[in-house]
C-alpha positions in Angstrom: 0.6 15.1 -6.5 3.5 17.3 -7.4 5.1 17.4 -10.8 7.8 14.8 -10.5 9.7 15.8 -13.7 12.0 13.2 -15.1 12.8 10.3 -12.8 14.5 7.0 -13.4 12.7 4.8 -10.9 9.3 5.2 -9.3 7.8 3.1 -6.5 4.0 2.7 -6.2 2.5 1.7 -2.9 -1.2 1.0 -3.0 -3.4 -0.1 -0.2 -6.3 0.7 2.0 -4.2 2.4 4.7 -7.0 2.1 7.3 -5.0 3.5 9.0 -1.5 4.1 7.7 1.1 3.0 10.2 4.9 2.7 10.7 5.0 -0.7 9.0 3.8 0.9 5.7 6.4 3.7 6.1 9.3 1.4 6.8 8.4 -0.8 3.8 8.3 2.3 1.6 11.6 3.8 2.9 13.5 0.5 2.7 12.2 -0.1 -0.8 13.3 3.4 -1.8 16.8 2.9 -0.4 17.4 -0.7 -1.7 16.1 -0.1 -5.2 17.3 3.5 -5.6 13.8 4.8 -6.2 13.5 8.5 -6.9 10.0 8.7 -5.4 7.5 6.4 -3.7 3.9 7.3 -4.3 1.3 6.2 -1.8 -2.1 5.5 -3.5 -5.0 5.0 -1.1 -7.7 2.8 -2.6 -11.1 4.3 -3.1 -13.0 1.0 -3.1 -10.7 -2.0 -2.5 -12.2 -5.0 -4.5 -10.6 -7.5 -2.1 -12.6 -5.9 0.8 -15.9 -5.9 -0.9 -18.6 -6.1 1.8 -16.2 -5.2 4.6 -16.4 -1.9 6.5 -13.7 0.5 5.4 -13.2 4.1 6.6 -14.2 6.9 4.2 -11.4 7.3 1.6 -10.9 11.0 2.3 -10.1 10.4 5.9 -7.6 7.7 5.0 -6.1 10.0 2.4 -5.6 12.7 5.0 -3.9 10.4 7.4 -1.4 9.3 4.7 -0.7 13.0 3.9 0.1 13.6 7.6 2.2 10.4 7.8 4.5 11.3 4.8 4.7 15.1 5.1 8.3 15.1 6.4 9.8 12.7 3.8 10.6 14.6 0.5 10.9 11.3 -1.4 7.3 10.3 -0.6 4.2 11.6 -2.5 0.5 10.9 -2.4 -1.8 10.3 -5.3 -5.6 10.9 -5.4 -5.8 8.9 -8.6 -8.1 6.2 -7.3 -10.4 8.7 -5.5 -10.8 10.6 -8.8 -11.3 7.5 -10.8 -14.2 6.3 -8.6 -15.4 2.7 -8.6 -13.3 -0.3 -7.6 -9.5 0.3 -7.3 -7.7 -2.1 -9.6 -3.9 -2.3 -9.5 -3.6 -2.9 -13.2 -5.4 0.4 -14.0 -3.1 2.3 -11.6 0.1 0.8 -13.0 -0.9 1.5 -16.6 -1.7 5.1 -15.7 1.8 5.7 -14.2 3.5 3.8 -17.0 1.8 6.1 -19.5 2.6 9.2 -17.5 6.2 8.2 -17.1 7.1 6.2 -20.2 10.8 6.3 -19.6 10.7 5.5 -15.9 11.1 2.0 -14.4 8.0 1.4 -12.2 8.1 -0.8 -9.1 5.0 -1.9 -7.2 5.6 -2.4 -3.5 3.5 -5.0 -1.7 3.5 -7.5 1.2 3.7 -11.3 1.0 0.0 -11.6 1.8 -0.7 -9.6 -1.4 1.6 -11.9 -3.4 -0.3 -14.9 -2.3 -3.5 -13.4 -3.6 -2.0 -12.1 -6.8 -3.9 -14.6 -9.0 -7.2 -13.1 -7.8 -6.3 -9.6 -9.1 -7.9 -8.3 -12.3 -5.8 -9.2 -15.4 -3.1 -10.5 -13.2 -1.4 -12.4 -16.1 -0.9 -9.1 -18.0 -0.1 -7.1 -14.8 2.8 -9.5 -14.1 4.7 -8.1 -17.1 3.9 -4.4 -16.7 6.3 -3.5 -13.9 8.7 -4.7 -11.3 7.4 -6.0 -8.0 9.0 -5.5 -4.6 7.6 -8.0 -2.0 8.5 -7.0 1.5 9.1 -9.7 4.1 10.0 -9.9 7.8 13.4 -11.0 9.0 14.1 -14.7 8.7 11.1 -15.3 6.4 11.5 -18.4 4.2 9.1 -18.8 1.3 7.3 -22.1 1.3 7.9 -23.5 -2.1 5.1 -26.0 -1.6 2.4 -23.3 -1.0 -0.2 -23.9 -3.7 -0.8 -20.1 -4.0 2.7 -19.7 -5.3 2.2 -22.4 -7.9 -0.7 -20.4 -9.3 1.4 -17.3 -10.0 2.3 -16.5 -13.6 5.8 -17.6 -14.6 6.8 -14.1 -15.8 5.9 -12.6 -12.4 9.0 -14.4 -11.0 11.2 -12.7 -13.5 9.9 -9.3 -12.3 9.9 -10.0 -8.6 12.3 -9.2 -5.8 12.0 -10.1 -2.1 13.1 -7.4 0.4 13.6 -8.2 4.0 12.7 -5.2 6.3 12.9 -4.7 10.0 10.2 -6.7 11.7 7.3 -4.7 13.2 4.2 -6.6 14.4 1.8 -3.9 13.5 -1.4 -4.1 11.4 -4.1 -1.7 10.6 -6.8 -4.1 12.0 -4.9 -4.3 15.3 -4.7 -0.5 15.5 -8.5 -0.3 14.9 -9.2 -2.8 17.6 -6.9 -1.0 20.1 -8.7 2.3 19.5 -12.0 0.6 19.9 -10.9 -1.0 23.2 -9.3 2.1 24.5 -5.7 0.9 24.3 -2.8 3.2 23.2 -1.5 3.3 19.6 1.4 5.6 20.3 4.6 4.5 18.4 2.4 2.4 16.1 1.4 5.3 13.9 3.0 8.8 13.4 2.1 11.3 16.1 0.1 13.4 13.6 -1.9 10.4 12.6 -2.6 9.5 16.2 -3.8 13.0 16.9 -6.0 12.9 13.8 -7.6 9.7 14.9 -8.3 11.1 18.4 -9.6 14.4 17.2 -12.0 12.8 14.7 -12.9 10.0 17.0 -12.1 7.4 14.3 -12.4 3.7 15.0 -14.2 4.2 18.3 -17.1 2.1 17.1 -17.1 -1.1 15.2 -19.4 0.3 12.6 -17.2 2.2 10.1 -18.2 4.0 7.0 -18.3 1.7 4.0 -15.7 2.3 1.3 -16.8 4.7 -1.4 -19.6 6.2 0.7 
């Protein structure tokens, strides 16, 4: 990751990125624009705790795809923090690292609604809720279900630090891309061209058995 110097607002976007796709990039760019972020840092997880026991592509290949996906956006950066740390990738450790490195910078964590609904399963989530701002990206017309029991379990102070951001709807998911590759269907216009080429050249996702995370 480049030396970012002094910046006022920093966005963090963690995830498995297996593979990264245009939905991720649109969420990052709209967050950058709406919240006037100086940089958005993509942080591929080494070993995602919420996917324990699931097959996940080798982290170095996922990292390389993110590099290819963001290379033409000067406001986007990539961090190898979680690869260097080894072990499970916990959001609270990542947020604390960036807060300590940029003590005078407002930190925003960008995530989807599915992650918000699982927030109470994250490590030290009560403390994490007060460490930074949270941008939760939603699809057009999304209405939050106030009766959802998962929302009732969220820490009260999280709501003080949370903003919903509606982004253009794109029905794209990493799991669907993996299935399409395995079944021989096209993924053009679902991922950046450089990522599509990398997947083809390295014959990724052609088999259901994928390297386990961290291996």
